[in-house]
PDB file as gemmi writes it, atoms N, CA and C in Angstrom:
CRYST1    1.000    1.000    1.000  90.00  90.00  90.00 P 1                      
ATOM      1  N   UNK A   1     -11.632 -15.709  -8.588  1.00  0.00           N  
ATOM      2  CA  UNK A   1     -10.947 -14.449  -8.404  1.00  0.00           C  
ATOM      3  C   UNK A   1     -11.739 -13.529  -7.492  1.00  0.00           C  
ATOM      4  N   UNK A   2     -13.028 -13.363  -7.721  1.00  0.00           N  
ATOM      5  CA  UNK A   2     -13.826 -12.442  -6.917  1.00  0.00           C  
ATOM      6  C   UNK A   2     -14.580 -13.142  -5.788  1.00  0.00           C  
ATOM      7  N   UNK A   3     -14.492 -14.483  -5.721  1.00  0.00           N  
ATOM      8  CA  UNK A   3     -15.285 -15.229  -4.739  1.00  0.00           C  
ATOM      9  C   UNK A   3     -14.916 -14.879  -3.306  1.00  0.00           C  
ATOM     10  N   UNK A   4     -13.631 -14.761  -3.026  1.00  0.00           N  
ATOM     11  CA  UNK A   4     -13.214 -14.559  -1.652  1.00  0.00           C  
ATOM     12  C   UNK A   4     -13.035 -13.081  -1.288  1.00  0.00           C  
ATOM     13  N   UNK A   5     -13.507 -12.168  -2.130  1.00  0.00           N  
ATOM     14  CA  UNK A   5     -13.423 -10.740  -1.821  1.00  0.00           C  
ATOM     15  C   UNK A   5     -14.628 -10.309  -1.007  1.00  0.00           C  
ATOM     16  N   UNK A   6     -14.366  -9.514  -0.008  1.00  0.00           N  
ATOM     17  CA  UNK A   6     -15.470  -8.979   0.780  1.00  0.00           C  
ATOM     18  C   UNK A   6     -16.121  -7.847  -0.011  1.00  0.00           C  
ATOM     19  N   UNK A   7     -17.380  -7.556   0.293  1.00  0.00           N  
ATOM     20  CA  UNK A   7     -18.038  -6.436  -0.391  1.00  0.00           C  
ATOM     21  C   UNK A   7     -17.299  -5.109  -0.162  1.00  0.00           C  
ATOM     22  N   UNK A   8     -16.708  -4.956   1.020  1.00  0.00           N  
ATOM     23  CA  UNK A   8     -15.962  -3.734   1.310  1.00  0.00           C  
ATOM     24  C   UNK A   8     -14.735  -3.614   0.405  1.00  0.00           C  
ATOM     25  N   UNK A   9     -14.023  -4.715   0.196  1.00  0.00           N  
ATOM     26  CA  UNK A   9     -12.851  -4.699  -0.683  1.00  0.00           C  
ATOM     27  C   UNK A   9     -13.253  -4.378  -2.116  1.00  0.00           C  
ATOM     28  N   UNK A  10     -14.354  -4.961  -2.565  1.00  0.00           N  
ATOM     29  CA  UNK A  10     -14.837  -4.687  -3.924  1.00  0.00           C  
ATOM     30  C   UNK A  10     -15.229  -3.224  -4.058  1.00  0.00           C  
ATOM     31  N   UNK A  11     -15.920  -2.695  -3.045  1.00  0.00           N  
ATOM     32  CA  UNK A  11     -16.353  -1.296  -3.089  1.00  0.00           C  
ATOM     33  C   UNK A  11     -15.149  -0.355  -3.065  1.00  0.00           C  
ATOM     34  N   UNK A  12     -14.159  -0.661  -2.233  1.00  0.00           N  
ATOM     35  CA  UNK A  12     -12.962   0.184  -2.140  1.00  0.00           C  
ATOM     36  C   UNK A  12     -12.220   0.215  -3.473  1.00  0.00           C  
ATOM     37  N   UNK A  13     -12.087  -0.916  -4.100  1.00  0.00           N  
ATOM     38  CA  UNK A  13     -11.429  -0.972  -5.404  1.00  0.00           C  
ATOM     39  C   UNK A  13     -12.204  -0.209  -6.464  1.00  0.00           C  
ATOM     40  N   UNK A  14     -13.513  -0.349  -6.449  1.00  0.00           N  
ATOM     41  CA  UNK A  14     -14.350   0.343  -7.434  1.00  0.00           C  
ATOM     42  C   UNK A  14     -14.302   1.857  -7.239  1.00  0.00           C  
ATOM     43  N   UNK A  15     -14.336   2.294  -5.991  1.00  0.00           N  
ATOM     44  CA  UNK A  15     -14.271   3.733  -5.710  1.00  0.00           C  
ATOM     45  C   UNK A  15     -12.909   4.287  -6.127  1.00  0.00           C  
ATOM     46  N   UNK A  16     -11.838   3.566  -5.820  1.00  0.00           N  
ATOM     47  CA  UNK A  16     -10.496   4.007  -6.223  1.00  0.00           C  
ATOM     48  C   UNK A  16     -10.418   4.125  -7.742  1.00  0.00           C  
ATOM     49  N   UNK A  17     -10.903   3.122  -8.416  1.00  0.00           N  
ATOM     50  CA  UNK A  17     -10.911   3.106  -9.878  1.00  0.00           C  
ATOM     51  C   UNK A  17     -11.663   4.332 -10.421  1.00  0.00           C  
ATOM     52  N   UNK A  18     -12.845   4.595  -9.858  1.00  0.00           N  
ATOM     53  CA  UNK A  18     -13.661   5.719 -10.326  1.00  0.00           C  
ATOM     54  C   UNK A  18     -12.974   7.058 -10.072  1.00  0.00           C  
ATOM     55  N   UNK A  19     -12.394   7.230  -8.889  1.00  0.00           N  
ATOM     56  CA  UNK A  19     -11.739   8.494  -8.570  1.00  0.00           C  
ATOM     57  C   UNK A  19     -10.522   8.736  -9.451  1.00  0.00           C  
ATOM     58  N   UNK A  20      -9.741   7.704  -9.678  1.00  0.00           N  
ATOM     59  CA  UNK A  20      -8.570   7.847 -10.546  1.00  0.00           C  
ATOM     60  C   UNK A  20      -9.017   8.181 -11.960  1.00  0.00           C  
ATOM     61  N   UNK A  21     -10.070   7.512 -12.431  1.00  0.00           N  
ATOM     62  CA  UNK A  21     -10.566   7.769 -13.783  1.00  0.00           C  
ATOM     63  C   UNK A  21     -11.149   9.167 -13.929  1.00  0.00           C  
ATOM     64  N   UNK A  22     -11.682   9.732 -12.859  1.00  0.00           N  
ATOM     65  CA  UNK A  22     -12.236  11.082 -12.933  1.00  0.00           C  
ATOM     66  C   UNK A  22     -11.169  12.163 -12.820  1.00  0.00           C  
ATOM     67  N   UNK A  23     -10.280  12.034 -11.866  1.00  0.00           N  
ATOM     68  CA  UNK A  23      -9.373  13.123 -11.527  1.00  0.00           C  
ATOM     69  C   UNK A  23      -8.126  13.191 -12.418  1.00  0.00           C  
ATOM     70  N   UNK A  24      -7.449  12.105 -12.582  1.00  0.00           N  
ATOM     71  CA  UNK A  24      -6.140  12.151 -13.233  1.00  0.00           C  
ATOM     72  C   UNK A  24      -6.204  12.470 -14.724  1.00  0.00           C  
ATOM     73  N   UNK A  25      -7.096  11.852 -15.508  1.00  0.00           N  
ATOM     74  CA  UNK A  25      -7.138  12.222 -16.928  1.00  0.00           C  
ATOM     75  C   UNK A  25      -7.485  13.692 -17.151  1.00  0.00           C  
ATOM     76  N   UNK A  26      -8.309  14.259 -16.280  1.00  0.00           N  
ATOM     77  CA  UNK A  26      -8.632  15.677 -16.448  1.00  0.00           C  
ATOM     78  C   UNK A  26      -7.398  16.545 -16.211  1.00  0.00           C  
ATOM     79  N   UNK A  27      -6.543  16.149 -15.264  1.00  0.00           N  
ATOM     80  CA  UNK A  27      -5.290  16.880 -15.024  1.00  0.00           C  
ATOM     81  C   UNK A  27      -4.363  16.756 -16.226  1.00  0.00           C  
ATOM     82  N   UNK A  28      -4.247  15.555 -16.772  1.00  0.00           N  
ATOM     83  CA  UNK A  28      -3.410  15.337 -17.953  1.00  0.00           C  
ATOM     84  C   UNK A  28      -3.910  16.216 -19.108  1.00  0.00           C  
ATOM     85  N   UNK A  29      -5.223  16.231 -19.315  1.00  0.00           N  
ATOM     86  CA  UNK A  29      -5.805  17.006 -20.412  1.00  0.00           C  
ATOM     87  C   UNK A  29      -5.587  18.504 -20.220  1.00  0.00           C  
ATOM     88  N   UNK A  30      -5.812  19.005 -19.015  1.00  0.00           N  
ATOM     89  CA  UNK A  30      -5.638  20.434 -18.743  1.00  0.00           C  
ATOM     90  C   UNK A  30      -4.199  20.870 -18.981  1.00  0.00           C  
ATOM     91  N   UNK A  31      -3.250  20.073 -18.521  1.00  0.00           N  
ATOM     92  CA  UNK A  31      -1.842  20.424 -18.728  1.00  0.00           C  
ATOM     93  C   UNK A  31      -1.492  20.393 -20.215  1.00  0.00           C  
ATOM     94  N   UNK A  32      -2.011  19.424 -20.918  1.00  0.00           N  
ATOM     95  CA  UNK A  32      -1.736  19.315 -22.347  1.00  0.00           C  
ATOM     96  C   UNK A  32      -2.360  20.492 -23.103  1.00  0.00           C  
ATOM     97  N   UNK A  33      -3.586  20.837 -22.729  1.00  0.00           N  
ATOM     98  CA  UNK A  33      -4.299  21.920 -23.404  1.00  0.00           C  
ATOM     99  C   UNK A  33      -3.606  23.268 -23.167  1.00  0.00           C  
ATOM    100  N   UNK A  34      -3.194  23.527 -21.922  1.00  0.00           N  
ATOM    101  CA  UNK A  34      -2.559  24.806 -21.580  1.00  0.00           C  
ATOM    102  C   UNK A  34      -1.064  24.819 -21.882  1.00  0.00           C  
ATOM    103  N   UNK A  35      -0.487  23.644 -22.123  1.00  0.00           N  
ATOM    104  CA  UNK A  35       0.961  23.504 -22.335  1.00  0.00           C  
ATOM    105  C   UNK A  35       1.727  24.146 -21.176  1.00  0.00           C  
ATOM    106  N   UNK A  36       1.216  23.913 -19.976  1.00  0.00           N  
ATOM    107  CA  UNK A  36       1.816  24.507 -18.785  1.00  0.00           C  
ATOM    108  C   UNK A  36       1.572  23.592 -17.587  1.00  0.00           C  
ATOM    109  N   UNK A  37       2.515  23.634 -16.645  1.00  0.00           N  
ATOM    110  CA  UNK A  37       2.348  22.862 -15.417  1.00  0.00           C  
ATOM    111  C   UNK A  37       2.293  23.782 -14.198  1.00  0.00           C  
ATOM    112  N   UNK A  38       1.966  25.049 -14.437  1.00  0.00           N  
ATOM    113  CA  UNK A  38       1.875  25.996 -13.325  1.00  0.00           C  
ATOM    114  C   UNK A  38       0.762  25.566 -12.383  1.00  0.00           C  
ATOM    115  N   UNK A  39       1.058  25.612 -11.103  1.00  0.00           N  
ATOM    116  CA  UNK A  39       0.076  25.257 -10.086  1.00  0.00           C  
ATOM    117  C   UNK A  39      -0.001  23.773  -9.775  1.00  0.00           C  
ATOM    118  N   UNK A  40       0.817  22.970 -10.418  1.00  0.00           N  
ATOM    119  CA  UNK A  40       0.806  21.530 -10.177  1.00  0.00           C  
ATOM    120  C   UNK A  40       1.907  21.193  -9.174  1.00  0.00           C  
ATOM    121  N   UNK A  41       1.538  20.451  -8.144  1.00  0.00           N  
ATOM    122  CA  UNK A  41       2.517  20.039  -7.139  1.00  0.00           C  
ATOM    123  C   UNK A  41       3.189  18.749  -7.595  1.00  0.00           C  
ATOM    124  N   UNK A  42       4.436  18.869  -8.008  1.00  0.00           N  
ATOM    125  CA  UNK A  42       5.175  17.697  -8.463  1.00  0.00           C  
ATOM    126  C   UNK A  42       5.346  16.694  -7.332  1.00  0.00           C  
ATOM    127  N   UNK A  43       5.630  17.187  -6.135  1.00  0.00           N  
ATOM    128  CA  UNK A  43       5.824  16.300  -4.990  1.00  0.00           C  
ATOM    129  C   UNK A  43       4.583  15.451  -4.726  1.00  0.00           C  
ATOM    130  N   UNK A  44       3.407  16.050  -4.835  1.00  0.00           N  
ATOM    131  CA  UNK A  44       2.179  15.296  -4.592  1.00  0.00           C  
ATOM    132  C   UNK A  44       2.043  14.118  -5.558  1.00  0.00           C  
ATOM    133  N   UNK A  45       2.355  14.349  -6.822  1.00  0.00           N  
ATOM    134  CA  UNK A  45       2.214  13.277  -7.803  1.00  0.00           C  
ATOM    135  C   UNK A  45       3.325  12.238  -7.680  1.00  0.00           C  
ATOM    136  N   UNK A  46       4.522  12.644  -7.261  1.00  0.00           N  
ATOM    137  CA  UNK A  46       5.597  11.678  -7.038  1.00  0.00           C  
ATOM    138  C   UNK A  46       5.239  10.769  -5.866  1.00  0.00           C  
ATOM    139  N   UNK A  47       4.751  11.366  -4.778  1.00  0.00           N  
ATOM    140  CA  UNK A  47       4.323  10.565  -3.622  1.00  0.00           C  
ATOM    141  C   UNK A  47       3.162   9.656  -4.018  1.00  0.00           C  
ATOM    142  N   UNK A  48       2.207  10.200  -4.771  1.00  0.00           N  
ATOM    143  CA  UNK A  48       1.084   9.394  -5.245  1.00  0.00           C  
ATOM    144  C   UNK A  48       1.533   8.246  -6.128  1.00  0.00           C  
ATOM    145  N   UNK A  49       2.510   8.502  -6.996  1.00  0.00           N  
ATOM    146  CA  UNK A  49       3.047   7.463  -7.873  1.00  0.00           C  
ATOM    147  C   UNK A  49       3.569   6.286  -7.051  1.00  0.00           C  
ATOM    148  N   UNK A  50       4.390   6.587  -6.030  1.00  0.00           N  
ATOM    149  CA  UNK A  50       4.948   5.511  -5.212  1.00  0.00           C  
ATOM    150  C   UNK A  50       3.879   4.838  -4.358  1.00  0.00           C  
ATOM    151  N   UNK A  51       2.882   5.591  -3.904  1.00  0.00           N  
ATOM    152  CA  UNK A  51       1.788   4.988  -3.134  1.00  0.00           C  
ATOM    153  C   UNK A  51       1.000   4.007  -4.007  1.00  0.00           C  
ATOM    154  N   UNK A  52       0.646   4.436  -5.218  1.00  0.00           N  
ATOM    155  CA  UNK A  52      -0.055   3.536  -6.140  1.00  0.00           C  
ATOM    156  C   UNK A  52       0.793   2.300  -6.419  1.00  0.00           C  
ATOM    157  N   UNK A  53       2.092   2.514  -6.633  1.00  0.00           N  
ATOM    158  CA  UNK A  53       3.004   1.419  -6.962  1.00  0.00           C  
ATOM    159  C   UNK A  53       3.054   0.389  -5.839  1.00  0.00           C  
ATOM    160  N   UNK A  54       3.137   0.852  -4.606  1.00  0.00           N  
ATOM    161  CA  UNK A  54       3.169  -0.064  -3.457  1.00  0.00           C  
ATOM    162  C   UNK A  54       1.844  -0.803  -3.320  1.00  0.00           C  
ATOM    163  N   UNK A  55       0.734  -0.113  -3.569  1.00  0.00           N  
ATOM    164  CA  UNK A  55      -0.576  -0.762  -3.472  1.00  0.00           C  
ATOM    165  C   UNK A  55      -0.754  -1.861  -4.514  1.00  0.00           C  
ATOM    166  N   UNK A  56      -0.060  -1.751  -5.643  1.00  0.00           N  
ATOM    167  CA  UNK A  56      -0.124  -2.826  -6.643  1.00  0.00           C  
ATOM    168  C   UNK A  56       0.369  -4.125  -6.017  1.00  0.00           C  
ATOM    169  N   UNK A  57       1.492  -4.074  -5.312  1.00  0.00           N  
ATOM    170  CA  UNK A  57       2.044  -5.278  -4.688  1.00  0.00           C  
ATOM    171  C   UNK A  57       1.142  -5.799  -3.577  1.00  0.00           C  
ATOM    172  N   UNK A  58       0.555  -4.881  -2.822  1.00  0.00           N  
ATOM    173  CA  UNK A  58      -0.366  -5.302  -1.766  1.00  0.00           C  
ATOM    174  C   UNK A  58      -1.587  -5.995  -2.371  1.00  0.00           C  
ATOM    175  N   UNK A  59      -2.160  -5.401  -3.392  1.00  0.00           N  
ATOM    176  CA  UNK A  59      -3.317  -6.008  -4.055  1.00  0.00           C  
ATOM    177  C   UNK A  59      -2.984  -7.368  -4.641  1.00  0.00           C  
ATOM    178  N   UNK A  60      -1.785  -7.495  -5.187  1.00  0.00           N  
ATOM    179  CA  UNK A  60      -1.346  -8.772  -5.745  1.00  0.00           C  
ATOM    180  C   UNK A  60      -1.220  -9.819  -4.639  1.00  0.00           C  
ATOM    181  N   UNK A  61      -0.650  -9.399  -3.517  1.00  0.00           N  
ATOM    182  CA  UNK A  61      -0.445 -10.319  -2.391  1.00  0.00           C  
ATOM    183  C   UNK A  61      -1.768 -10.843  -1.835  1.00  0.00           C  
ATOM    184  N   UNK A  62      -2.769  -9.993  -1.743  1.00  0.00           N  
ATOM    185  CA  UNK A  62      -4.072 -10.430  -1.213  1.00  0.00           C  
ATOM    186  C   UNK A  62      -4.986 -10.944  -2.319  1.00  0.00           C  
ATOM    187  N   UNK A  63      -4.455 -10.979  -3.545  1.00  0.00           N  
ATOM    188  CA  UNK A  63      -5.183 -11.480  -4.718  1.00  0.00           C  
ATOM    189  C   UNK A  63      -6.474 -10.705  -4.987  1.00  0.00           C  
ATOM    190  N   UNK A  64      -6.402  -9.394  -4.796  1.00  0.00           N  
ATOM    191  CA  UNK A  64      -7.523  -8.508  -5.103  1.00  0.00           C  
ATOM    192  C   UNK A  64      -7.148  -7.763  -6.383  1.00  0.00           C  
ATOM    193  N   UNK A  65      -7.607  -8.279  -7.507  1.00  0.00           N  
ATOM    194  CA  UNK A  65      -7.167  -7.763  -8.790  1.00  0.00           C  
ATOM    195  C   UNK A  65      -7.849  -6.457  -9.166  1.00  0.00           C  
ATOM    196  N   UNK A  66      -8.920  -6.115  -8.501  1.00  0.00           N  
ATOM    197  CA  UNK A  66      -9.518  -4.791  -8.696  1.00  0.00           C  
ATOM    198  C   UNK A  66      -8.574  -3.733  -8.126  1.00  0.00           C  
ATOM    199  N   UNK A  67      -8.028  -3.994  -6.954  1.00  0.00           N  
ATOM    200  CA  UNK A  67      -7.054  -3.078  -6.350  1.00  0.00           C  
ATOM    201  C   UNK A  67      -5.815  -2.987  -7.237  1.00  0.00           C  
ATOM    202  N   UNK A  68      -5.356  -4.108  -7.751  1.00  0.00           N  
ATOM    203  CA  UNK A  68      -4.188  -4.117  -8.631  1.00  0.00           C  
ATOM    204  C   UNK A  68      -4.462  -3.267  -9.872  1.00  0.00           C  
ATOM    205  N   UNK A  69      -5.582  -3.508 -10.537  1.00  0.00           N  
ATOM    206  CA  UNK A  69      -5.894  -2.795 -11.784  1.00  0.00           C  
ATOM    207  C   UNK A  69      -6.046  -1.296 -11.553  1.00  0.00           C  
ATOM    208  N   UNK A  70      -6.759  -0.909 -10.496  1.00  0.00           N  
ATOM    209  CA  UNK A  70      -6.957   0.519 -10.261  1.00  0.00           C  
ATOM    210  C   UNK A  70      -5.645   1.211  -9.914  1.00  0.00           C  
ATOM    211  N   UNK A  71      -4.766   0.531  -9.214  1.00  0.00           N  
ATOM    212  CA  UNK A  71      -3.496   1.142  -8.854  1.00  0.00           C  
ATOM    213  C   UNK A  71      -2.498   1.129 -10.006  1.00  0.00           C  
ATOM    214  N   UNK A  72      -2.607   0.176 -10.908  1.00  0.00           N  
ATOM    215  CA  UNK A  72      -1.797   0.228 -12.134  1.00  0.00           C  
ATOM    216  C   UNK A  72      -2.202   1.464 -12.935  1.00  0.00           C  
ATOM    217  N   UNK A  73      -3.507   1.681 -13.050  1.00  0.00           N  
ATOM    218  CA  UNK A  73      -3.998   2.864 -13.757  1.00  0.00           C  
ATOM    219  C   UNK A  73      -3.496   4.143 -13.081  1.00  0.00           C  
ATOM    220  N   UNK A  74      -3.575   4.196 -11.764  1.00  0.00           N  
ATOM    221  CA  UNK A  74      -3.096   5.363 -11.029  1.00  0.00           C  
ATOM    222  C   UNK A  74      -1.607   5.588 -11.212  1.00  0.00           C  
ATOM    223  N   UNK A  75      -0.831   4.502 -11.223  1.00  0.00           N  
ATOM    224  CA  UNK A  75       0.616   4.613 -11.420  1.00  0.00           C  
ATOM    225  C   UNK A  75       0.930   5.158 -12.811  1.00  0.00           C  
ATOM    226  N   UNK A  76       0.253   4.644 -13.810  1.00  0.00           N  
ATOM    227  CA  UNK A  76       0.493   5.104 -15.186  1.00  0.00           C  
ATOM    228  C   UNK A  76       0.126   6.579 -15.325  1.00  0.00           C  
ATOM    229  N   UNK A  77      -1.054   6.953 -14.837  1.00  0.00           N  
ATOM    230  CA  UNK A  77      -1.484   8.343 -14.972  1.00  0.00           C  
ATOM    231  C   UNK A  77      -0.613   9.286 -14.147  1.00  0.00           C  
ATOM    232  N   UNK A  78      -0.191   8.867 -12.965  1.00  0.00           N  
ATOM    233  CA  UNK A  78       0.730   9.692 -12.168  1.00  0.00           C  
ATOM    234  C   UNK A  78       2.048   9.873 -12.907  1.00  0.00           C  
ATOM    235  N   UNK A  79       2.530   8.808 -13.520  1.00  0.00           N  
ATOM    236  CA  UNK A  79       3.768   8.898 -14.291  1.00  0.00           C  
ATOM    237  C   UNK A  79       3.641   9.866 -15.457  1.00  0.00           C  
ATOM    238  N   UNK A  80       2.502   9.845 -16.119  1.00  0.00           N  
ATOM    239  CA  UNK A  80       2.270  10.789 -17.230  1.00  0.00           C  
ATOM    240  C   UNK A  80       2.270  12.222 -16.711  1.00  0.00           C  
ATOM    241  N   UNK A  81       1.605  12.458 -15.595  1.00  0.00           N  
ATOM    242  CA  UNK A  81       1.551  13.800 -15.031  1.00  0.00           C  
ATOM    243  C   UNK A  81       2.934  14.263 -14.587  1.00  0.00           C  
ATOM    244  N   UNK A  82       3.708  13.368 -13.981  1.00  0.00           N  
ATOM    245  CA  UNK A  82       5.078  13.713 -13.577  1.00  0.00           C  
ATOM    246  C   UNK A  82       5.906  14.092 -14.805  1.00  0.00           C  
ATOM    247  N   UNK A  83       5.808  13.285 -15.855  1.00  0.00           N  
ATOM    248  CA  UNK A  83       6.565  13.564 -17.086  1.00  0.00           C  
ATOM    249  C   UNK A  83       6.130  14.896 -17.702  1.00  0.00           C  
ATOM    250  N   UNK A  84       4.825  15.144 -17.746  1.00  0.00           N  
ATOM    251  CA  UNK A  84       4.328  16.409 -18.284  1.00  0.00           C  
ATOM    252  C   UNK A  84       4.824  17.589 -17.460  1.00  0.00           C  
ATOM    253  N   UNK A  85       4.764  17.451 -16.143  1.00  0.00           N  
ATOM    254  CA  UNK A  85       5.182  18.541 -15.267  1.00  0.00           C  
ATOM    255  C   UNK A  85       6.652  18.872 -15.488  1.00  0.00           C  
ATOM    256  N   UNK A  86       7.492  17.865 -15.532  1.00  0.00           N  
ATOM    257  CA  UNK A  86       8.921  18.106 -15.759  1.00  0.00           C  
ATOM    258  C   UNK A  86       9.150  18.718 -17.141  1.00  0.00           C  
ATOM    259  N   UNK A  87       8.475  18.188 -18.147  1.00  0.00           N  
ATOM    260  CA  UNK A  87       8.635  18.697 -19.509  1.00  0.00           C  
ATOM    261  C   UNK A  87       8.236  20.161 -19.611  1.00  0.00           C  
ATOM    262  N   UNK A  88       7.048  20.504 -19.109  1.00  0.00           N  
ATOM    263  CA  UNK A  88       6.570  21.884 -19.231  1.00  0.00           C  
ATOM    264  C   UNK A  88       7.364  22.840 -18.352  1.00  0.00           C  
ATOM    265  N   UNK A  89       7.826  22.397 -17.204  1.00  0.00           N  
ATOM    266  CA  UNK A  89       8.638  23.280 -16.360  1.00  0.00           C  
ATOM    267  C   UNK A  89       9.972  23.581 -17.008  1.00  0.00           C  
ATOM    268  N   UNK A  90      10.539  22.610 -17.673  1.00  0.00           N  
ATOM    269  CA  UNK A  90      11.799  22.866 -18.384  1.00  0.00           C  
ATOM    270  C   UNK A  90      11.574  23.840 -19.532  1.00  0.00           C  
ATOM    271  N   UNK A  91      10.438  23.701 -20.201  1.00  0.00           N  
ATOM    272  CA  UNK A  91      10.123  24.590 -21.309  1.00  0.00           C  
ATOM    273  C   UNK A  91       9.821  26.005 -20.826  1.00  0.00           C  
ATOM    274  N   UNK A  92       9.128  26.127 -19.693  1.00  0.00           N  
ATOM    275  CA  UNK A  92       8.701  27.430 -19.181  1.00  0.00           C  
ATOM    276  C   UNK A  92       9.855  28.237 -18.607  1.00  0.00           C  
ATOM    277  N   UNK A  93      10.832  27.568 -18.037  1.00  0.00           N  
ATOM    278  CA  UNK A  93      11.949  28.296 -17.432  1.00  0.00           C  
ATOM    279  C   UNK A  93      13.109  28.342 -18.406  1.00  0.00           C  
ATOM    280  N   UNK A  94      14.122  29.095 -18.037  1.00  0.00           N  
ATOM    281  CA  UNK A  94      15.322  29.035 -18.866  1.00  0.00           C  
ATOM    282  C   UNK A  94      16.109  27.853 -18.326  1.00  0.00           C  
ATOM    283  N   UNK A  95      15.642  26.690 -18.695  1.00  0.00           N  
ATOM    284  CA  UNK A  95      16.269  25.462 -18.212  1.00  0.00           C  
ATOM    285  C   UNK A  95      17.681  25.362 -18.756  1.00  0.00           C  
ATOM    286  N   UNK A  96      18.598  25.112 -17.850  1.00  0.00           N  
ATOM    287  CA  UNK A  96      19.987  24.895 -18.233  1.00  0.00           C  
ATOM    288  C   UNK A  96      20.401  23.527 -17.731  1.00  0.00           C  
ATOM    289  N   UNK A  97      21.209  22.817 -18.512  1.00  0.00           N  
ATOM    290  CA  UNK A  97      21.682  21.512 -18.053  1.00  0.00           C  
ATOM    291  C   UNK A  97      22.437  21.634 -16.735  1.00  0.00           C  
ATOM    292  N   UNK A  98      22.487  20.556 -16.001  1.00  0.00           N  
ATOM    293  CA  UNK A  98      23.100  20.537 -14.676  1.00  0.00           C  
ATOM    294  C   UNK A  98      24.540  21.046 -14.700  1.00  0.00           C  
ATOM    295  N   UNK A  99      25.322  20.578 -15.668  1.00  0.00           N  
ATOM    296  CA  UNK A  99      26.725  20.998 -15.748  1.00  0.00           C  
ATOM    297  C   UNK A  99      26.859  22.510 -15.904  1.00  0.00           C  
ATOM    298  N   UNK A 100      26.007  23.080 -16.732  1.00  0.00           N  
ATOM    299  CA  UNK A 100      26.071  24.522 -16.956  1.00  0.00           C  
ATOM    300  C   UNK A 100      25.710  25.290 -15.686  1.00  0.00           C  
ATOM    301  N   UNK A 101      24.714  24.822 -14.950  1.00  0.00           N  
ATOM    302  CA  UNK A 101      24.339  25.488 -13.698  1.00  0.00           C  
ATOM    303  C   UNK A 101      25.472  25.416 -12.686  1.00  0.00           C  
ATOM    304  N   UNK A 102      26.141  24.265 -12.606  1.00  0.00           N  
ATOM    305  CA  UNK A 102      27.255  24.106 -11.668  1.00  0.00           C  
ATOM    306  C   UNK A 102      28.392  25.054 -12.049  1.00  0.00           C  
ATOM    307  N   UNK A 103      28.721  25.115 -13.339  1.00  0.00           N  
ATOM    308  CA  UNK A 103      29.788  26.014 -13.796  1.00  0.00           C  
ATOM    309  C   UNK A 103      29.479  27.462 -13.447  1.00  0.00           C  
ATOM    310  N   UNK A 104      28.240  27.875 -13.679  1.00  0.00           N  
ATOM    311  CA  UNK A 104      27.861  29.258 -13.376  1.00  0.00           C  
ATOM    312  C   UNK A 104      27.986  29.550 -11.886  1.00  0.00           C  
ATOM    313  N   UNK A 105      27.602  28.611 -11.055  1.00  0.00           N  
ATOM    314  CA  UNK A 105      27.715  28.819  -9.612  1.00  0.00           C  
ATOM    315  C   UNK A 105      29.172  28.870  -9.181  1.00  0.00           C  
ATOM    316  N   UNK A 106      29.997  28.028  -9.769  1.00  0.00           N  
ATOM    317  CA  UNK A 106      31.420  28.036  -9.429  1.00  0.00           C  
ATOM    318  C   UNK A 106      32.077  29.337  -9.872  1.00  0.00           C  
ATOM    319  N   UNK A 107      31.709  29.823 -11.060  1.00  0.00           N  
ATOM    320  CA  UNK A 107      32.253  31.091 -11.525  1.00  0.00           C  
ATOM    321  C   UNK A 107      31.818  32.239 -10.612  1.00  0.00           C  
ATOM    322  N   UNK A 108      30.618  32.170 -10.123  1.00  0.00           N  
ATOM    323  CA  UNK A 108      30.118  33.209  -9.234  1.00  0.00           C  
ATOM    324  C   UNK A 108      30.941  33.244  -7.941  1.00  0.00           C  
ATOM    325  N   UNK A 109      31.325  32.076  -7.434  1.00  0.00           N  
ATOM    326  CA  UNK A 109      32.116  32.029  -6.206  1.00  0.00           C  
ATOM    327  C   UNK A 109      33.546  32.517  -6.420  1.00  0.00           C  
ATOM    328  N   UNK A 110      34.058  32.397  -7.646  1.00  0.00           N  
ATOM    329  CA  UNK A 110      35.434  32.805  -7.914  1.00  0.00           C  
ATOM    330  C   UNK A 110      35.579  34.320  -8.007  1.00  0.00           C  
ATOM    331  N   UNK A 111      34.502  35.027  -8.224  1.00  0.00           N  
ATOM    332  CA  UNK A 111      34.584  36.489  -8.387  1.00  0.00           C  
ATOM    333  C   UNK A 111      34.985  37.184  -7.133  1.00  0.00           C  
TER     334      UNK A 111                                                      
END                                                                             
């Protein structure tokens, strides 16, 4: 498994693993502790989620399982952050279901 990996590939996977382990859990913890997602860019984490997801397939194709493992971790943690952000934003705002928002907008146009 690791025989045909270059030292650069091993180092890149290890650095990715370390950065994901340092940054993402702290974001998850902070949001959970504050029960708020203020200041969090949802778009950044959605883009990151898909980037990690695509890298899983690339790592699998080149048989670099360090890249696969680190990007699986990144995908899971990004997904948790996305879910937390959506959950807390709905709680923080006067979230209304889509149908209700559409009805209110239509009523506004009829006036």
